[in-house]
C-alpha positions as CSV (number, residue, x, y, z in Angstrom):
1,M,-16.1,-7.9,12.2
2,S,-14.8,-5.9,15.2
3,L,-12.0,-8.5,15.7
4,I,-10.8,-7.7,12.1
5,R,-10.9,-4.0,12.7
6,S,-9.0,-4.3,16.0
7,M,-6.4,-6.5,14.3
8,L,-6.1,-3.9,11.4
9,V,-5.5,-1.1,13.8
10,L,-3.0,-3.0,15.9
11,V,-1.0,-4.3,13.0
12,C,-1.0,-1.0,11.1
13,S,0.0,1.0,14.2
14,A,2.9,-1.3,14.8
15,L,4.0,-1.4,11.2
16,F,3.9,2.3,10.7
17,S,6.1,2.8,13.7
18,I,8.8,0.5,12.3
19,S,8.6,1.6,8.6
20,A,11.8,3.5,8.7
21,V,13.7,0.4,9.8
22,A,11.9,-1.8,7.3
23,A,12.8,0.6,4.5
24,E,16.4,-0.4,4.8
25,A,15.6,-4.0,3.8
26,A,16.1,-5.3,0.3
27,S,13.5,-4.5,-2.4
28,G,10.6,-6.9,-2.8
29,P,8.3,-8.2,0.0
30,L,9.6,-7.0,3.3
31,L,7.1,-9.0,5.4
32,N,4.4,-11.6,4.6
33,I,2.5,-13.0,7.5
34,P,-0.5,-15.3,7.3
35,L,-3.3,-14.1,9.6
36,T,-5.0,-17.4,9.9
37,D,-6.9,-16.6,13.0
38,L,-9.0,-14.0,11.2
39,P,-12.3,-15.3,9.7
40,E,-11.2,-14.4,6.1
41,N,-8.0,-16.5,6.4
42,A,-5.9,-13.3,5.6
43,E,-2.3,-12.5,5.2
44,L,-0.2,-9.3,5.7
45,L,2.1,-8.4,2.8
46,V,4.5,-5.5,3.1
47,L,6.1,-4.2,-0.2
48,E,8.6,-1.5,-0.9
49,I,7.6,0.4,-4.0
50,N,10.3,2.4,-5.8
51,L,9.2,4.8,-8.6
52,E,11.5,6.3,-11.1
53,P,10.9,10.0,-12.0
54,G,7.5,10.3,-13.7
55,Q,6.8,6.6,-13.4
56,E,3.2,5.5,-12.8
57,S,1.1,2.4,-12.6
58,A,-1.9,1.4,-14.7
59,P,-5.3,1.4,-13.0
60,H,-5.8,-1.6,-10.7
61,R,-7.4,-2.9,-7.6
62,H,-6.0,-4.9,-4.7
63,N,-9.2,-6.5,-3.2
64,G,-7.6,-5.9,0.2
65,Y,-6.9,-3.2,2.8
66,V,-4.0,-1.1,1.6
67,F,-2.0,1.3,3.8
68,V,0.7,3.4,2.1
69,Y,3.5,5.2,3.9
70,V,5.7,7.4,1.8
71,L,9.4,7.2,2.7
72,E,10.9,9.7,0.2
73,G,9.9,11.9,-2.7
74,R,6.4,12.9,-3.7
75,V,3.6,10.5,-4.9
76,N,0.3,11.3,-6.5
77,M,-2.5,8.9,-5.4
78,Q,-6.1,8.6,-6.4
79,V,-9.0,6.1,-6.1
80,E,-12.0,6.1,-8.4
81,G,-14.3,8.9,-7.4
82,G,-11.8,10.6,-5.1
83,K,-9.5,13.6,-5.4
84,I,-5.9,13.3,-6.5
85,V,-3.7,13.7,-3.4
86,T,0.1,14.4,-3.5
87,L,1.9,12.8,-0.6
88,S,5.3,13.6,0.8
89,A,7.6,11.6,3.1
90,G,5.8,10.7,6.3
91,Q,2.3,10.9,4.8
92,T,-0.1,8.0,4.4
93,F,-2.8,6.9,2.0
94,Y,-5.5,4.2,2.4
95,E,-7.4,2.0,-0.1
96,N,-10.3,-0.2,0.9
97,P,-11.0,-3.6,-0.7
98,N,-13.6,-2.1,-3.1
99,D,-11.5,0.8,-4.4
100,I,-10.1,1.0,-7.9
101,H,-6.6,2.6,-7.7
102,T,-6.8,5.0,-10.7
103,M,-3.5,6.8,-10.0
104,S,-0.2,5.9,-8.4
105,Q,2.5,8.1,-9.8
106,N,5.8,9.7,-8.9
107,A,4.9,13.4,-8.8
108,S,8.4,14.4,-9.9
109,D,10.0,14.2,-13.3
110,T,13.5,14.4,-11.9
111,E,13.5,12.7,-8.4
112,P,12.7,9.1,-7.4
113,A,10.0,8.3,-4.9
114,K,9.7,5.4,-2.5
115,Y,6.9,4.1,-0.3
116,I,5.9,1.1,1.7
117,A,2.6,-0.6,1.0
118,Y,1.0,-2.7,3.8
119,I,-1.7,-5.0,2.3
120,I,-4.0,-7.2,4.3
121,K,-5.7,-9.6,1.8
122,T,-7.1,-13.1,1.5
123,L,-4.3,-15.6,1.8
124,G,-2.9,-16.5,-1.6
125,A,-4.9,-13.9,-3.5
126,P,-3.2,-11.8,-6.2
127,V,-1.6,-8.6,-4.9
128,S,-3.0,-6.5,-7.8
129,I,-5.6,-7.0,-10.5
130,P,-5.5,-4.8,-13.7
131,V,-8.7,-2.7,-14.3
132,Q,-9.7,-1.1,-17.6
133,P,-9.6,2.8,-17.4
């Protein structure tokens, strides 16, 4: 298990440091790397998420380790049982594999928001699974 944690810290540290460069890439997956040396046969998926003013997602879960880095705007985030946090550019948010993501919402009704999601999950597993509120 310590190998996995070490890999998570290493990968996330490197990715957070290059997120500004990655944000200039086209929308959609920015990076998807199989992590086959890990016992779980994992992969790293990097997504750019663009939210229109007021846009929000339905409750869901990722069944993976999710690291969010806000590039622009303000985003409201919450996992079940946690407090709502409002993140601005340069701030981060984390979801563990057991979390239910109850809120992911652009905090502004007039300005867009953009963030990068780094997801470490089982190779080939769905990125997101809907959950009933």
